[in-house]
gemmi code that builds the backbone of each chain (N, CA, C; Angstrom):
import gemmi

chains = {
    "A": [
        ("UNK", (21.329, 205.889, -21.587), (20.329, 205.003, -21.015), (20.327, 205.316, -19.468)),
        ("UNK", (19.114, 205.195, -19.027), (18.742, 205.447, -17.638), (18.529, 204.082, -16.958)),
        ("UNK", (19.264, 203.809, -15.835), (19.199, 202.567, -15.181), (18.478, 202.872, -13.635)),
        ("UNK", (17.534, 202.033, -13.356), (17.143, 202.262, -12.016), (18.036, 201.469, -11.058)),
        ("UNK", (18.220, 202.057, -9.967), (19.145, 201.434, -8.956), (18.519, 200.818, -7.880)),
        ("UNK", (19.173, 199.704, -7.387), (18.452, 198.950, -6.273), (18.233, 199.904, -5.045)),
        ("UNK", (17.099, 199.649, -4.266), (16.753, 200.470, -3.067), (17.995, 200.201, -1.993)),
        ("UNK", (18.202, 198.935, -1.926), (19.178, 198.449, -1.033), (20.278, 197.587, -1.633)),
        ("UNK", (21.460, 197.810, -1.398), (22.583, 197.147, -2.029), (22.476, 195.578, -1.653)),
        ("UNK", (22.667, 194.616, -2.645), (22.597, 193.236, -2.471), (23.916, 192.825, -1.518)),
        ("UNK", (23.632, 192.016, -0.603), (24.771, 191.632, 0.166), (25.593, 190.609, -0.612)),
        ("UNK", (26.859, 190.408, -0.149), (27.754, 189.499, -0.693), (26.979, 188.103, -0.779)),
        ("UNK", (26.344, 187.704, 0.139), (25.738, 186.450, 0.199), (24.671, 186.300, -0.988)),
        ("UNK", (23.757, 187.347, -1.084), (22.876, 187.414, -2.136), (23.514, 187.349, -3.504)),
        ("UNK", (24.623, 188.131, -3.617), (25.361, 188.051, -4.976), (25.776, 186.565, -5.277)),
        ("UNK", (26.285, 185.951, -4.236), (26.712, 184.651, -4.442), (25.504, 183.700, -4.754)),
        ("UNK", (24.535, 183.929, -4.151), (23.207, 183.184, -4.398), (22.801, 183.393, -5.955)),
        ("UNK", (22.874, 184.711, -6.350), (22.458, 184.972, -7.665), (23.282, 184.440, -8.619)),
        ("UNK", (24.700, 184.442, -8.498), (25.544, 183.778, -9.345), (25.341, 182.298, -9.458)),
        ("UNK", (25.162, 181.617, -8.365), (24.808, 180.268, -8.459), (23.652, 179.924, -9.227)),
        ("UNK", (22.599, 180.669, -8.911), (21.344, 180.484, -9.686), (21.374, 180.673, -11.198)),
        ("UNK", (22.170, 181.820, -11.598), (22.365, 182.075, -13.058), (23.112, 180.906, -13.663)),
        ("UNK", (24.166, 180.403, -12.952), (24.815, 179.364, -13.494), (24.123, 178.002, -13.630)),
        ("UNK", (23.259, 177.930, -12.608), (22.486, 176.574, -12.898), (21.222, 176.686, -13.774)),
        ("UNK", (20.771, 177.708, -13.751), (19.453, 177.782, -14.487), (19.599, 178.699, -15.821)),
        ("UNK", (20.465, 179.447, -15.882), (20.496, 180.443, -17.070), (21.979, 180.299, -17.900)),
        ("UNK", (22.713, 179.189, -17.481), (23.823, 178.961, -18.362), (25.017, 180.056, -18.251)),
        ("UNK", (25.020, 180.633, -17.075), (26.028, 181.889, -16.733), (27.494, 180.994, -16.689)),
        ("UNK", (28.354, 181.366, -17.654), (29.665, 180.819, -17.429), (30.754, 181.571, -16.876)),
        ("UNK", (31.885, 180.975, -16.480), (32.888, 181.798, -15.854), (33.526, 182.669, -17.028)),
        ("UNK", (33.912, 183.799, -16.661), (34.601, 184.835, -17.707), (35.935, 185.343, -17.068)),
        ("UNK", (36.924, 184.318, -17.085), (38.113, 184.797, -16.431), (39.275, 185.117, -17.513)),
        ("UNK", (40.011, 186.073, -17.111), (41.241, 186.448, -17.874), (40.778, 186.843, -19.389)),
        ("UNK", (39.662, 187.483, -19.485), (39.046, 187.995, -20.777), (39.885, 189.237, -21.118)),
        ("UNK", (40.460, 189.351, -22.399), (41.249, 190.431, -22.721), (40.115, 191.418, -23.378)),
        ("UNK", (38.899, 190.998, -23.563), (37.983, 191.835, -24.307), (37.298, 192.637, -23.275)),
        ("UNK", (37.262, 194.033, -23.565), (36.455, 195.017, -22.601), (34.942, 194.806, -22.871)),
        ("UNK", (34.449, 194.484, -21.986), (32.843, 194.237, -22.151), (32.018, 195.376, -21.604)),
        ("UNK", (31.142, 195.833, -22.546), (30.214, 196.922, -22.295), (29.176, 196.473, -21.130)),
        ("UNK", (28.780, 195.317, -21.524), (27.742, 194.643, -20.363), (28.414, 193.358, -19.941)),
        ("UNK", (28.353, 193.299, -18.676), (28.923, 192.124, -18.000), (28.055, 190.908, -18.249)),
        ("UNK", (28.758, 189.627, -18.215), (27.923, 188.286, -18.461), (26.888, 188.269, -17.411)),
        ("UNK", (27.149, 188.791, -16.199), (26.195, 188.613, -15.096), (24.930, 189.477, -15.299)),
        ("UNK", (25.331, 190.857, -15.859), (24.174, 191.704, -16.093), (23.204, 191.146, -17.273)),
        ("UNK", (23.964, 190.545, -18.271), (23.212, 190.011, -19.319), (22.303, 188.795, -18.981)),
        ("UNK", (22.893, 187.891, -18.032), (22.035, 186.770, -17.725), (21.026, 187.335, -16.652)),
        ("UNK", (21.152, 188.431, -15.870), (20.234, 188.829, -14.980), (19.014, 189.347, -15.791)),
        ("UNK", (19.397, 190.133, -16.919), (18.291, 190.650, -17.791), (17.443, 189.580, -18.297)),
        ("UNK", (18.243, 188.509, -18.807), (17.643, 187.288, -19.425), (16.670, 186.655, -18.514)),
        ("UNK", (17.100, 186.556, -17.238), (16.319, 185.822, -16.212), (15.038, 186.705, -15.923)),
        ("UNK", (15.346, 188.065, -15.706), (14.139, 189.007, -15.521), (13.125, 188.935, -16.560)),
        ("UNK", (13.675, 188.902, -17.863), (12.690, 188.934, -18.898), (11.882, 187.531, -19.006)),
        ("UNK", (12.663, 186.421, -18.697), (11.912, 185.039, -18.808), (10.930, 185.035, -17.632)),
        ("UNK", (11.158, 185.584, -16.621), (10.357, 185.426, -15.327), (9.312, 186.460, -15.167)),
        ("UNK", (9.186, 187.240, -16.301), (8.255, 188.492, -16.373), (8.347, 189.481, -15.288)),
        ("UNK", (9.540, 189.779, -14.931), (10.132, 190.836, -14.022), (10.533, 191.958, -14.766)),
        ("UNK", (10.557, 193.178, -14.137), (11.043, 194.365, -14.789), (12.457, 194.161, -15.152)),
        ("UNK", (12.865, 194.377, -16.415), (14.288, 194.135, -16.900), (15.116, 195.344, -16.483)),
        ("UNK", (15.983, 195.073, -15.264), (16.919, 196.152, -15.092), (18.288, 195.767, -15.073)),
        ("UNK", (18.595, 194.444, -15.077), (19.980, 194.044, -15.215), (20.636, 194.025, -13.822)),
        ("UNK", (19.818, 194.515, -12.839), (20.369, 194.707, -11.501), (19.836, 193.563, -10.487)),
        ("UNK", (20.530, 193.299, -9.592), (20.039, 192.334, -8.665), (19.176, 193.184, -7.564)),
        ("UNK", (17.929, 193.382, -7.901), (16.985, 194.143, -7.104), (16.356, 193.180, -6.135)),
        ("UNK", (15.373, 193.670, -5.274), (14.702, 192.819, -4.315), (13.850, 191.812, -4.899)),
        ("UNK", (13.025, 192.269, -5.953), (12.096, 191.501, -6.559), (12.759, 190.206, -7.271)),
        ("UNK", (13.885, 190.544, -8.047), (14.594, 189.436, -8.584), (15.191, 188.461, -7.591)),
        ("UNK", (15.602, 189.040, -6.501), (16.143, 188.156, -5.368), (15.140, 187.216, -4.897)),
        ("UNK", (13.821, 187.831, -4.689), (12.759, 187.107, -4.138), (12.361, 185.965, -5.057)),
        ("UNK", (12.463, 186.189, -6.277), (12.009, 185.119, -7.262), (13.190, 183.900, -7.182)),
        ("UNK", (14.446, 184.332, -7.001), (15.502, 183.485, -6.908), (15.309, 182.560, -5.784)),
        ("UNK", (14.662, 183.107, -4.650), (14.686, 182.359, -3.499), (13.410, 181.395, -3.414)),
        ("UNK", (12.516, 181.558, -4.335), (11.324, 180.781, -4.341), (11.581, 179.359, -4.742)),
        ("UNK", (10.967, 178.319, -4.176), (11.114, 177.078, -4.583), (10.749, 176.817, -5.993)),
        ("UNK", (11.535, 176.005, -6.753), (11.331, 175.819, -8.194), (11.962, 174.546, -8.631)),
        ("UNK", (11.600, 174.253, -9.980), (11.983, 173.030, -10.695), (13.474, 173.262, -10.924)),
        ("UNK", (14.231, 172.197, -10.951), (15.687, 172.129, -11.049), (16.221, 171.955, -12.469)),
        ("UNK", (15.234, 171.923, -13.495), (15.611, 171.927, -14.804), (15.882, 173.341, -15.207)),
        ("UNK", (17.103, 173.511, -15.984), (17.506, 174.876, -16.493), (16.396, 175.424, -17.327)),
        ("UNK", (16.326, 176.873, -17.227), (15.397, 177.702, -18.048), (15.920, 177.754, -19.542)),
        ("UNK", (17.278, 177.797, -19.523), (17.885, 177.837, -20.924), (17.624, 176.508, -21.664)),
        ("UNK", (17.093, 176.720, -22.872), (16.719, 175.419, -23.594), (18.042, 174.950, -24.214)),
        ("UNK", (18.724, 173.901, -23.546), (19.945, 173.344, -24.150), (19.856, 172.767, -25.554)),
        ("UNK", (18.717, 172.204, -25.766), (18.540, 171.631, -27.161), (18.546, 172.748, -28.254)),
        ("UNK", (17.921, 173.802, -27.862), (17.913, 174.854, -28.918), (19.384, 175.410, -29.060)),
    ],
    "B": [
        ("UNK", (5.200, 178.558, -24.266), (5.534, 177.305, -24.006), (6.947, 177.059, -24.750)),
        ("UNK", (7.746, 176.131, -24.401), (8.828, 175.727, -25.175), (9.091, 174.249, -25.079)),
        ("UNK", (9.671, 173.669, -25.955), (10.035, 172.275, -26.082), (11.547, 171.887, -25.969)),
        ("UNK", (11.921, 170.732, -25.805), (13.374, 170.484, -25.976), (13.704, 170.310, -27.410)),
        ("UNK", (12.876, 170.468, -28.238), (13.021, 170.131, -29.696), (11.902, 169.317, -30.218)),
        ("UNK", (11.533, 169.651, -31.517), (10.321, 168.840, -32.052), (10.440, 167.558, -32.091)),
        ("UNK", (11.561, 166.978, -32.191), (11.849, 165.600, -32.221), (12.099, 164.865, -31.026)),
        ("UNK", (12.378, 165.772, -29.869), (12.531, 165.103, -28.555), (11.183, 164.782, -27.859)),
        ("UNK", (10.660, 163.766, -28.248), (9.371, 163.153, -27.782), (9.425, 161.676, -27.823)),
        ("UNK", (8.450, 161.139, -27.207), (8.245, 159.667, -27.182), (7.774, 159.349, -28.638)),
        ("UNK", (8.223, 158.235, -29.062), (7.828, 157.799, -30.560), (6.712, 156.741, -30.475)),
        ("UNK", (6.051, 156.664, -29.289), (4.949, 155.922, -28.995), (3.951, 156.493, -28.061)),
        ("UNK", (2.658, 156.033, -28.132), (1.711, 156.768, -27.260), (1.378, 155.983, -25.958)),
        ("UNK", (1.819, 154.693, -25.898), (1.672, 153.975, -24.661), (2.821, 153.898, -23.923)),
        ("UNK", (2.785, 154.658, -22.763), (4.124, 154.762, -21.908), (3.880, 154.027, -20.563)),
        ("UNK", (5.035, 153.585, -20.001), (4.874, 152.929, -18.627), (5.665, 153.765, -17.666)),
        ("UNK", (5.139, 153.587, -16.388), (5.823, 154.343, -15.332), (5.978, 153.504, -14.015)),
        ("UNK", (6.926, 153.824, -13.204), (7.109, 152.926, -12.022), (7.497, 153.763, -10.909)),
        ("UNK", (6.871, 153.482, -9.726), (7.310, 154.303, -8.645), (8.217, 153.514, -7.832)),
        ("UNK", (9.447, 153.862, -7.802), (10.655, 153.144, -7.360), (10.733, 153.084, -5.808)),
        ("UNK", (10.352, 154.267, -5.196), (10.385, 154.331, -3.840), (9.310, 155.380, -3.401)),
        ("UNK", (9.096, 155.523, -2.031), (8.134, 156.563, -1.592), (8.733, 157.465, -0.565)),
        ("UNK", (8.131, 158.629, -0.584), (8.453, 159.668, 0.407), (7.851, 159.271, 1.783)),
        ("UNK", (8.561, 159.527, 2.910), (7.805, 159.239, 4.257), (6.724, 160.231, 4.657)),
        ("UNK", (6.714, 161.399, 3.812), (5.868, 162.526, 4.156), (4.416, 162.039, 4.002)),
        ("UNK", (4.075, 161.149, 3.085), (2.771, 160.882, 2.784), (2.468, 159.368, 2.707)),
        ("UNK", (1.139, 159.150, 2.868), (0.771, 157.644, 2.821), (1.119, 157.167, 1.339)),
        ("UNK", (1.355, 155.795, 1.156), (1.795, 155.308, -0.115), (0.601, 155.514, -1.135)),
        ("UNK", (-0.714, 155.306, -0.624), (-1.951, 155.456, -1.386), (-1.981, 156.823, -1.928)),
        ("UNK", (-1.481, 157.827, -1.142), (-1.579, 159.255, -1.553), (-0.492, 159.536, -2.536)),
        ("UNK", (0.636, 158.964, -2.441), (1.629, 159.141, -3.424), (1.081, 158.449, -4.809)),
        ("UNK", (0.666, 157.246, -4.711), (0.118, 156.631, -5.871), (-0.930, 157.452, -6.579)),
        ("UNK", (-1.913, 158.028, -5.759), (-2.917, 158.798, -6.318), (-2.401, 160.142, -6.875)),
        ("UNK", (-1.428, 160.740, -6.355), (-0.848, 162.033, -6.730), (-0.172, 161.788, -8.212)),
        ("UNK", (0.517, 160.714, -8.188), (1.368, 160.475, -9.443), (0.220, 160.080, -10.594)),
        ("UNK", (-0.633, 159.292, -10.331), (-1.539, 158.870, -11.301), (-2.351, 160.111, -11.816)),
        ("UNK", (-2.794, 160.948, -10.930), (-3.542, 162.199, -11.373), (-2.652, 163.045, -12.224)),
        ("UNK", (-1.267, 163.192, -11.712), (-0.406, 164.140, -12.468), (-0.163, 163.617, -13.881)),
        ("UNK", (-0.142, 162.320, -14.159), (0.051, 161.719, -15.484), (-1.271, 161.928, -16.246)),
        ("UNK", (-2.434, 161.762, -15.639), (-3.706, 161.938, -16.310), (-3.839, 163.383, -16.680)),
        ("UNK", (-3.208, 164.313, -16.091), (-3.412, 165.759, -16.556), (-2.912, 165.826, -18.016)),
        ("UNK", (-1.957, 165.096, -18.435), (-1.360, 165.196, -19.689), (-2.112, 164.156, -20.712)),
        ("UNK", (-2.525, 162.942, -20.074), (-3.380, 161.926, -20.881), (-4.593, 162.548, -21.314)),
        ("UNK", (-5.244, 163.388, -20.708), (-6.693, 164.138, -20.949), (-6.561, 164.738, -22.203)),
        ("UNK", (-5.446, 165.338, -22.601), (-5.367, 166.252, -23.758), (-4.283, 165.904, -24.798)),
        ("UNK", (-3.926, 164.530, -24.798), (-3.070, 163.996, -25.857), (-3.557, 162.624, -26.231)),
        ("UNK", (-3.092, 161.884, -27.098), (-3.292, 160.395, -27.341), (-2.524, 159.444, -26.268)),
        ("UNK", (-1.786, 160.126, -25.442), (-0.929, 159.389, -24.583), (-1.645, 158.563, -23.525)),
        ("UNK", (-1.128, 157.385, -23.201), (-1.835, 156.611, -22.083), (-0.571, 156.119, -21.180)),
        ("UNK", (-0.833, 156.057, -19.911), (0.160, 155.474, -19.081), (-0.299, 154.284, -18.257)),
        ("UNK", (0.712, 153.311, -18.207), (0.434, 152.029, -17.495), (1.526, 151.959, -16.332)),
        ("UNK", (1.083, 151.560, -15.257), (2.030, 151.375, -14.125), (2.481, 150.038, -14.108)),
        ("UNK", (3.843, 149.949, -13.978), (4.444, 148.504, -13.725), (5.194, 148.444, -12.297)),
        ("UNK", (5.226, 147.433, -11.729), (5.700, 147.247, -10.447), (7.295, 146.825, -10.307)),
        ("UNK", (7.738, 146.275, -11.476), (9.124, 145.979, -11.516), (9.816, 146.204, -12.833)),
        ("UNK", (11.096, 146.057, -12.871), (11.695, 146.271, -14.268), (11.878, 147.785, -14.588)),
        ("UNK", (12.268, 147.969, -15.809), (12.473, 149.297, -16.280), (11.380, 149.959, -16.825)),
        ("UNK", (10.723, 151.062, -16.474), (9.619, 151.673, -17.087), (10.195, 152.911, -17.809)),
        ("UNK", (9.475, 153.381, -18.762), (9.802, 154.562, -19.473), (10.071, 155.873, -18.505)),
        ("UNK", (9.098, 155.996, -17.686), (9.307, 157.125, -16.563), (9.534, 156.275, -15.281)),
        ("UNK", (10.753, 156.460, -14.808), (10.992, 155.865, -13.447), (10.948, 156.944, -12.498)),
        ("UNK", (10.156, 156.921, -11.351), (9.856, 157.910, -10.511), (10.475, 157.632, -9.098)),
        ("UNK", (11.253, 158.557, -8.596), (11.957, 158.188, -7.310), (12.036, 159.595, -6.454)),
        ("UNK", (12.240, 159.256, -5.115), (12.485, 160.333, -4.122), (13.961, 160.153, -3.653)),
        ("UNK", (14.672, 161.198, -3.566), (16.106, 161.007, -3.172), (16.420, 162.494, -2.516)),
        ("UNK", (17.581, 162.362, -1.836), (18.108, 163.581, -1.149), (19.603, 163.725, -1.615)),
        ("UNK", (20.174, 164.999, -1.770), (21.344, 165.331, -2.114), (21.784, 164.569, -3.377)),
        ("UNK", (23.209, 164.189, -3.420), (23.592, 163.517, -4.635), (22.851, 162.192, -4.790)),
        ("UNK", (22.337, 161.833, -5.948), (21.647, 160.595, -6.085), (21.918, 160.024, -7.593)),
        ("UNK", (23.274, 160.356, -7.909), (23.814, 159.497, -9.091), (23.547, 159.954, -10.444)),
        ("UNK", (23.007, 161.289, -10.432), (22.719, 161.767, -11.935), (23.467, 163.153, -12.240)),
        ("UNK", (24.472, 163.502, -11.483), (25.274, 164.768, -11.593), (24.410, 165.912, -11.363)),
        ("UNK", (23.202, 165.867, -10.784), (22.427, 167.005, -10.444), (21.946, 166.807, -9.049)),
        ("UNK", (22.710, 167.031, -8.018), (22.359, 166.726, -6.708), (21.331, 167.739, -6.235)),
        ("UNK", (20.554, 167.207, -5.276), (19.462, 168.141, -4.745), (20.238, 168.969, -3.626)),
        ("UNK", (19.453, 170.064, -3.264), (20.041, 171.071, -2.426), (19.396, 171.340, -1.137)),
        ("UNK", (18.757, 170.180, -0.460), (18.173, 170.487, 0.862), (16.744, 171.082, 0.710)),
        ("UNK", (16.279, 171.497, 1.878), (14.861, 172.021, 1.862), (14.745, 173.344, 1.151)),
        ("UNK", (13.689, 173.531, 0.389), (13.307, 174.615, -0.412), (14.298, 174.614, -1.613)),
        ("UNK", (14.342, 175.784, -2.314), (15.171, 175.929, -3.576), (14.525, 174.895, -4.633)),
        ("UNK", (15.482, 173.993, -5.127), (15.088, 173.008, -5.993), (14.152, 171.911, -5.422)),
        ("UNK", (13.035, 171.667, -6.115), (12.002, 170.645, -5.621), (12.104, 169.402, -6.212)),
        ("UNK", (12.449, 169.377, -7.499), (12.524, 167.962, -8.274), (13.064, 168.373, -9.720)),
        ("UNK", (13.336, 167.297, -10.292), (13.786, 167.546, -11.805), (13.417, 166.342, -12.532)),
        ("UNK", (13.374, 166.573, -13.808), (13.045, 165.374, -14.700), (13.818, 165.504, -16.088)),
        ("UNK", (13.927, 164.448, -16.729), (14.802, 164.354, -17.943), (13.855, 164.128, -19.266)),
        ("UNK", (14.313, 164.767, -20.259), (13.477, 164.826, -21.330), (13.368, 163.352, -22.009)),
        ("UNK", (12.360, 163.106, -22.850), (12.259, 161.811, -23.372), (13.471, 161.081, -23.946)),
        ("UNK", (13.602, 159.834, -23.702), (14.790, 159.089, -24.277), (15.047, 157.820, -23.497)),
        ("UNK", (16.077, 157.092, -23.951), (16.323, 155.762, -23.278), (17.032, 156.026, -21.940)),
        ("UNK", (17.117, 155.022, -21.109), (17.870, 154.956, -19.837), (17.298, 156.193, -18.930)),
        ("UNK", (18.030, 157.097, -18.590), (17.456, 158.183, -17.539), (16.397, 159.071, -18.219)),
        ("UNK", (16.321, 159.075, -19.482), (15.361, 159.732, -20.260), (13.978, 159.449, -19.691)),
        ("UNK", (13.150, 160.759, -19.540), (11.907, 160.639, -19.044), (11.713, 160.417, -17.534)),
        ("UNK", (12.886, 160.140, -16.896), (12.675, 159.816, -15.380), (12.508, 161.149, -14.562)),
        ("UNK", (11.796, 160.936, -13.397), (11.521, 162.144, -12.531), (11.958, 161.888, -11.090)),
        ("UNK", (12.666, 162.714, -10.658), (13.265, 162.700, -9.346), (12.679, 163.818, -8.449)),
        ("UNK", (12.417, 163.478, -7.250), (11.788, 164.416, -6.295), (12.706, 164.633, -5.104)),
        ("UNK", (12.818, 165.811, -4.543), (13.947, 165.980, -3.417), (13.091, 165.700, -2.062)),
        ("UNK", (13.629, 164.703, -1.590), (12.841, 164.274, -0.337), (13.152, 164.988, 0.943)),
        ("UNK", (14.054, 166.066, 0.795), (14.176, 166.903, 1.879), (12.942, 167.942, 1.889)),
        ("UNK", (12.125, 167.955, 0.971), (10.904, 168.839, 0.931), (9.913, 168.120, 1.822)),
        ("UNK", (8.889, 168.834, 2.145), (7.861, 168.308, 2.879), (6.600, 168.021, 1.834)),
        ("UNK", (6.565, 166.935, 1.283), (5.413, 166.823, 0.172), (4.158, 166.411, 0.917)),
        ("UNK", (3.035, 167.042, 0.272), (1.725, 166.874, 1.005), (0.778, 166.381, -0.290)),
        ("UNK", (-0.447, 165.800, 0.318), (-1.346, 165.333, -0.768), (-2.248, 166.589, -1.102)),
        ("UNK", (-2.715, 167.242, -0.158), (-3.650, 168.435, -0.517), (-3.174, 169.671, 0.312)),
        ("UNK", (-2.548, 169.558, 1.403), (-2.216, 170.549, 2.287), (-1.286, 171.745, 1.718)),
        ("UNK", (-1.650, 172.983, 1.846), (-0.836, 174.026, 1.309), (0.239, 174.351, 2.423)),
        ("UNK", (0.201, 173.544, 3.513), (1.296, 173.837, 4.477), (2.598, 172.972, 4.084)),
        ("UNK", (2.688, 172.454, 2.910), (3.868, 171.816, 2.390), (3.850, 171.926, 0.888)),
        ("UNK", (4.546, 171.074, 0.267), (4.561, 171.192, -1.280), (3.668, 170.152, -1.775)),
        ("UNK", (2.691, 170.523, -2.645), (1.798, 169.442, -3.054), (2.421, 168.679, -4.178)),
        ("UNK", (2.595, 167.353, -3.895), (3.265, 166.450, -4.816), (2.508, 166.440, -6.099)),
        ("UNK", (1.277, 166.314, -6.284), (0.643, 166.361, -7.455), (1.011, 167.472, -8.329)),
        ("UNK", (1.260, 168.731, -7.743), (1.451, 169.907, -8.690), (2.923, 169.874, -9.175)),
        ("UNK", (3.954, 169.252, -8.322), (5.312, 169.246, -8.745), (5.295, 168.087, -9.770)),
        ("UNK", (4.631, 166.869, -9.493), (4.792, 165.769, -10.403), (4.188, 166.205, -11.781)),
        ("UNK", (3.092, 166.848, -11.777), (2.391, 167.273, -13.226), (3.389, 168.098, -13.931)),
        ("UNK", (4.178, 168.916, -13.235), (5.161, 169.845, -13.897), (6.362, 168.968, -14.401)),
        ("UNK", (6.800, 168.129, -13.527), (7.973, 167.332, -13.959), (7.637, 166.365, -15.169)),
        ("UNK", (6.422, 165.866, -15.097), (6.012, 164.890, -16.164), (5.937, 165.686, -17.462)),
        ("UNK", (5.595, 166.992, -17.419), (5.739, 167.752, -18.682), (7.082, 167.539, -19.185)),
        ("UNK", (8.053, 167.637, -18.561), (9.507, 167.614, -18.940), (9.706, 166.111, -19.462)),
        ("UNK", (9.119, 165.107, -18.756), (9.298, 163.567, -19.146), (8.733, 163.593, -20.512)),
        ("UNK", (7.733, 164.336, -20.884), (6.939, 164.229, -22.080), (7.756, 165.058, -23.280)),
        ("UNK", (8.603, 165.899, -22.887), (9.154, 166.916, -23.905), (8.970, 168.181, -23.744)),
        ("UNK", (8.249, 168.754, -22.745), (8.184, 170.171, -22.639), (9.314, 170.729, -21.904)),
        ("UNK", (9.742, 171.992, -22.216), (10.708, 172.691, -21.569), (10.012, 173.675, -20.620)),
        ("UNK", (10.633, 174.680, -20.053), (9.930, 175.660, -19.282), (9.195, 176.839, -20.062)),
        ("UNK", (8.183, 177.204, -19.489), (7.378, 178.346, -20.157), (7.590, 179.574, -19.420)),
        ("UNK", (7.493, 180.694, -20.113), (7.686, 181.978, -19.559), (6.311, 182.614, -19.194)),
        ("UNK", (5.320, 181.714, -19.501), (3.878, 182.160, -19.110), (3.688, 181.972, -17.541)),
        ("UNK", (3.521, 182.977, -16.700), (3.375, 182.729, -15.278), (2.265, 181.998, -14.842)),
        ("UNK", (1.147, 181.933, -15.681), (0.021, 181.118, -15.333), (0.236, 179.577, -15.741)),
        ("UNK", (1.186, 179.232, -16.476), (1.348, 177.883, -16.999), (1.917, 176.956, -15.877)),
        ("UNK", (1.577, 175.704, -15.978), (2.080, 174.638, -15.222), (3.515, 174.644, -15.359)),
        ("UNK", (4.039, 174.808, -16.542), (5.478, 174.574, -16.788), (6.272, 175.840, -16.636)),
        ("UNK", (5.627, 176.899, -15.984), (6.426, 177.907, -15.414), (7.403, 177.312, -14.335)),
        ("UNK", (8.670, 177.760, -14.302), (9.595, 177.063, -13.348), (9.414, 177.244, -11.741)),
        ("UNK", (8.647, 178.163, -11.404), (8.488, 178.514, -9.912), (7.235, 177.918, -9.394)),
        ("UNK", (7.358, 177.324, -8.181), (6.225, 176.459, -7.652), (5.211, 177.639, -7.026)),
        ("UNK", (3.915, 177.335, -7.278), (2.908, 178.214, -6.662), (1.710, 177.328, -6.328)),
        ("UNK", (1.176, 177.586, -5.243), (0.041, 176.649, -4.833), (-1.220, 176.764, -5.699)),
        ("UNK", (-1.759, 175.732, -6.045), (-3.085, 175.681, -6.750), (-3.857, 174.501, -6.150)),
        ("UNK", (-5.250, 174.782, -6.028), (-6.077, 173.645, -5.441), (-5.920, 172.463, -6.281)),
        ("UNK", (-5.466, 171.236, -5.894), (-5.218, 170.122, -6.643), (-6.649, 169.638, -7.115)),
        ("UNK", (-7.711, 169.823, -6.185), (-9.112, 169.241, -6.532), (-9.705, 170.066, -7.747)),
        ("UNK", (-9.322, 171.245, -7.987), (-10.141, 171.995, -9.200), (-9.035, 172.343, -10.095)),
        ("UNK", (-7.897, 171.606, -10.223), (-6.803, 171.923, -11.314), (-7.353, 171.644, -12.569)),
        ("UNK", (-7.029, 172.575, -13.461), (-7.248, 172.562, -14.918), (-5.952, 172.889, -15.590)),
        ("UNK", (-5.556, 172.062, -16.631), (-4.329, 172.339, -17.223), (-4.405, 173.742, -18.069)),
        ("UNK", (-3.489, 174.754, -17.724), (-3.725, 175.957, -18.445), (-3.488, 175.736, -19.876)),
        ("UNK", (-4.020, 176.813, -20.604), (-4.020, 176.634, -22.095), (-2.563, 176.672, -22.746)),
        ("UNK", (-1.810, 177.357, -22.172), (-0.339, 177.327, -22.724), (0.373, 175.992, -22.724)),
        ("UNK", (0.038, 175.248, -21.687), (0.523, 173.730, -21.509), (-0.057, 172.866, -22.519)),
        ("UNK", (-1.456, 173.101, -22.665), (-2.271, 172.256, -23.564), (-1.738, 172.533, -25.022)),
        ("UNK", (-1.485, 173.749, -25.423), (-0.996, 174.051, -26.747), (0.491, 173.500, -26.949)),
        ("UNK", (1.232, 173.509, -25.789), (2.635, 172.999, -25.762), (2.593, 171.561, -26.037)),
        ("UNK", (1.887, 170.819, -25.355), (1.972, 169.291, -25.312), (1.327, 168.648, -26.571)),
        ("UNK", (0.284, 169.495, -27.111), (-0.487, 168.979, -28.360), (0.466, 169.436, -29.587)),
        ("UNK", (1.405, 170.390, -29.446), (2.281, 170.471, -30.595), (3.246, 169.355, -30.737)),
        ("UNK", (3.365, 168.638, -29.648), (4.358, 167.339, -29.836), (3.539, 166.134, -30.116)),
        ("UNK", (2.397, 165.944, -29.614), (1.630, 164.719, -29.662), (0.335, 164.926, -30.258)),
        ("UNK", (-0.243, 165.819, -30.589), (-1.596, 166.143, -31.009), (-2.677, 166.082, -29.946)),
        ("UNK", (-3.943, 166.091, -30.419), (-5.066, 166.108, -29.357), (-5.435, 164.569, -29.052)),
        ("UNK", (-6.246, 164.603, -27.992), (-6.816, 163.383, -27.607), (-7.964, 163.104, -28.506)),
        ("UNK", (-7.808, 161.974, -29.262), (-8.896, 161.604, -30.228), (-10.229, 161.469, -29.634)),
        ("UNK", (-10.350, 161.218, -28.469), (-11.641, 161.034, -27.713), (-12.231, 162.317, -27.075)),
    ],
}
model = gemmi.Model(1)
for chain_id, residues in chains.items():
    chain = gemmi.Chain(chain_id)
    for i, (resn, *xyz) in enumerate(residues, 1):
        res = gemmi.Residue()
        res.name, res.seqid = resn, gemmi.SeqId(i, " ")
        for name, pos in zip(("N", "CA", "C"), xyz):
            atom = gemmi.Atom()
            atom.name, atom.element = name, gemmi.Element(name[0])
            atom.pos, atom.b_iso = gemmi.Position(*pos), 0.0
            res.add_atom(atom)
        chain.add_residue(res)
    model.add_chain(chain)
structure = gemmi.Structure()
structure.add_model(model)
structure.setup_entities()
């Protein structure tokens, strides 16, 4: 598989923002002390899910376009349908 | 569109609402008008009707608040989260809360237009979840639209009519 790389590396502040965003709106959960080797990290999976939902290019990376959408004003209701 | 579930909806067509408090950003009459117009967006395409009450508990309780406001989902200051609402149900169900750290406006695009945010939140109050259609009102990101020429996008019409049916008139 070929993955596109971000033009600029996301700062630590941006990564924290993204983590908070995905926890709040896409049900990203903490994955601590996991003994299972994961091919795709939960963060990448949730980033992809968020990009797909928002109609962005699905890269699984915290690129500039994804960050820009995360910084836009929005509704506080999670995008993950909890009832489903 | 998506819903919170096919049965997560009001089991009656006549709903009440109450404006519990006001934002200092706008005149009270402008808030009243914005809220009424936002509810009528949904009433036009469904059998639902909305009656305002001035005291007691309404189905949809509408309030402005900052930071923590007693529902385990604190607001986060200016920008980011603008508002949230709860799916149909008893107690807090159906209620809509607006972050008063925002600068709400009646028509001006130099702030956040209350009518647009309220119409989105009332979609949740009635049972719609977020849409992944960028043109839909229920898309989670705020975008400016002229409130005077606003027409409910077809994705939202299909969504709400899947829960309540069409307006018989």
